C-alpha positions in Angstrom: 0.0 0.0 0.0 1.3 3.5 -0.9 2.0 5.7 2.1 0.1 8.4 0.3 -3.1 6.4 0.8 -5.7 7.2 3.4 -4.8 4.4 5.9 -1.1 4.4 5.4 1.5 2.1 6.8 4.1 2.3 9.5 4.6 6.0 10.5 1.5 7.0 8.6 -0.9 4.4 10.0 -4.1 4.8 11.9 -2.3 3.7 15.0 0.2 6.6 14.6 -2.7 9.0 14.1 -4.2 7.6 17.3 -1.0 8.5 19.2 -1.2 12.0 17.9 -4.7 12.3 19.4 -3.5 11.0 22.7 -0.7 13.5 22.7 -3.3 16.3 22.0 -5.3 15.2 25.0 -2.1 15.3 27.1 -1.4 18.8 25.8 -4.8 20.0 27.1 -7.2 19.7 24.1 -10.5 18.6 25.6 -13.2 19.2 23.0 -14.2 15.8 21.8 -15.5 17.1 18.4 -12.1 18.7 17.7 -10.2 15.6 18.6 -12.5 13.5 16.4 -12.0 16.0 13.5 -8.2 15.8 13.9 -8.4 12.0 14.0 -10.6 11.9 10.8 -8.1 13.8 8.6 -5.0 11.8 7.3 -2.3 14.5 7.7 0.2 12.4 5.8 -1.5 13.1 2.5 -1.1 16.8 3.0 2.7 16.9 3.5 5.5 16.3 1.0 6.0 12.5 0.3 9.5 12.6 1.7 8.1 13.9 5.0 5.2 11.5 5.3 6.9 9.6 8.1 6.9 12.8 10.2 3.3 13.8 9.4 2.0 13.0 12.9 4.8 14.6 14.9 3.8 17.7 16.8 5.8 20.0 14.6 5.3 22.4 11.7 6.6 21.0 8.4 7.8 22.8 5.2 5.4 23.0 2.2 7.8 25.0 -0.1 7.5 28.6 -1.1 8.4 29.6 2.4 5.2 28.2 3.9 4.5 25.5 6.5 1.8 23.1 7.6 1.0 24.1 11.2 1.7 21.7 14.0 -1.3 19.6 15.0 -1.5 21.1 18.5 -1.8 24.7 17.2 -4.5 23.6 14.6 -6.5 21.9 17.4 -6.0 24.7 19.9 -7.2 27.4 17.5 -10.3 25.4 16.4 -11.1 24.5 20.0 -11.1 28.2 21.0 -13.4 29.1 18.1 -15.8 26.2 18.9 -15.8 26.2 22.7 -19.3 26.8 24.1 -21.0 27.0 20.7 -23.0 24.2 18.9 -20.9 24.6 15.7 -18.5 26.8 13.8 -21.1 28.0 11.3 -19.9 29.6 8.0 -16.2 29.6 8.3 -13.4 31.5 6.5 -9.8 30.2 6.6 -7.1 32.7 5.6 -3.9 30.9 4.4 -5.2 27.6 3.2 -1.7 26.3 2.4 -1.9 22.6 1.5 -5.5 22.4 2.7 -4.9 20.5 5.9 -6.6 22.9 8.4 -9.5 23.4 6.0 -10.1 19.7 5.9 -10.2 19.6 9.7 -12.6 22.5 9.7 -14.8 20.7 7.2 -15.4 17.9 9.7 -17.0 20.5 12.0 -19.1 22.6 9.7 -20.9 22.3 6.3 -19.5 25.5 4.9 -15.8 26.3 4.7 -14.3 29.0 2.5 -10.5 29.0 2.3 -8.2 31.6 0.6 -4.6 31.2 -0.4 -2.4 33.8 -2.1 0.1 31.4 -3.6 -1.3 29.7 -6.7 0.9 26.6 -6.6 -0.1 25.9 -3.0 -3.8 26.4 -3.9 -3.5 23.8 -6.6 -2.0 21.4 -4.0 -4.9 22.1 -1.7 -7.4 21.4 -4.4 -5.7 18.1 -5.3 -5.7 17.1 -1.6 -9.4 17.9 -1.3 -10.2 15.8 -4.4 -8.3 12.9 -2.9 -10.2 13.2 0.3 -13.5 13.8 -1.5 -14.0 16.9 0.7 -16.6 18.8 -1.3 -17.8 21.3 1.3 -14.6 23.4 1.1 -14.5 26.3 -1.4 -10.9 27.3 -2.2 -10.0 30.7 -3.8 -6.8 32.3 -5.0 -7.0 35.6 -3.1 -5.2 38.1 -0.8 -6.1 36.9 2.6 -5.8 40.3 4.2 -8.8 41.3 2.2 -10.8 38.2 3.3 -13.6 37.1 1.0 -16.2 39.9 0.9 -18.5 38.1 -1.6 -19.1 35.3 0.9 -19.3 37.4 4.1 -20.4 37.6 6.8 -18.7 34.6 8.5 -19.5 33.0 11.9 -15.9 31.9 12.3 -12.6 33.2 10.9 -9.3 31.5 11.4 -6.0 32.9 10.1 -3.0 30.7 9.5 -0.3 33.5 9.2 0.8 36.3 11.5 -0.1 39.9 11.0 1.3 43.0 12.8 -2.2 44.3 13.2 -5.7 42.8 12.7 -6.8 43.4 9.1 -9.9 45.7 9.1 -11.5 43.7 6.3 -11.6 40.6 8.4 -13.2 42.5 11.3 -15.8 43.8 8.9 -16.6 40.4 7.5 -17.2 38.9 11.0 -20.9 38.3 11.7 -22.4 39.7 14.9 -21.8 37.0 17.4 -19.0 35.7 15.3 -15.5 34.7 16.4 -12.0 35.1 14.9 -8.7 33.7 16.0 -5.4 34.8 14.5 -1.7 35.2 15.3 -0.7 38.8 15.9 2.7 40.4 16.1 5.7 41.2 13.9 8.4 39.9 16.4 6.9 38.1 19.3 3.5 36.7 18.3 0.4 35.7 20.3 -3.0 34.2 19.5 -5.7 36.9 19.5 -9.3 35.7 20.0 -11.9 38.3 18.9 -15.6 38.2 19.4 -18.1 40.6 17.7 -20.8 41.7 20.1 -23.6 44.3 19.6 -21.3 46.7 21.6 -18.3 46.1 19.4 -15.2 43.8 19.3 -13.8 42.0 22.3 -10.2 40.8 22.1 -8.6 38.2 24.3 -4.8 37.5 24.1 -3.9 33.8 24.4 -0.8 31.7 23.8 2.5 32.7 22.4 3.0 31.3 18.9 5.2 31.4 15.9 3.7 31.6 12.4 5.0 32.7 8.9 3.9 36.3 8.1 0.6 37.1 6.4 1.7 38.8 3.2 -0.3 40.9 0.7 -1.0 40.3 -2.9 -1.2 37.1 -4.9 1.3 35.0 -6.8 
């Protein structure tokens, strides 16, 4: 069996994926729906074939073009914060789709995922990965993530997979009332910012220290 397959062998097997889930529990991820979503997505099909044996390590891995696939804990942590206390994510926007891994996890938790990626070659990889997974509720678009996706707004949840010195105004505008956004903020030291839109305005909570690639403008 090819290690690019769903079930995988050796270091890409279901057993290896199970160990990743146990590690996430040990690291403090408690939301059972998030853990189930992480378990459902075969991370090894989203990484470069030469790195497939490292797919379930708790580390970011290179995708090329200066981009990375986020470490499993960070993916689970960000989604857990968005979901906590709510029945679901609702209409969700992901900024920085990369290879499509996080979008595939999000798609286990909501019927409507929109994901934008500024780098055309990475977007094509994401599309191919979604086809392989037969994940048809993810809409991928080649676009500047700092501008969001106004034609599909408003969004109940927004998750950003690259760090920005300040929160992009377009993303705030595209957040539905009662909606939530999580993103890494900072040019040097970075932290996760959790934002809720209330009738009175935006509430921001600063969370964990993190390290992400920068959110750049334009498309390539």
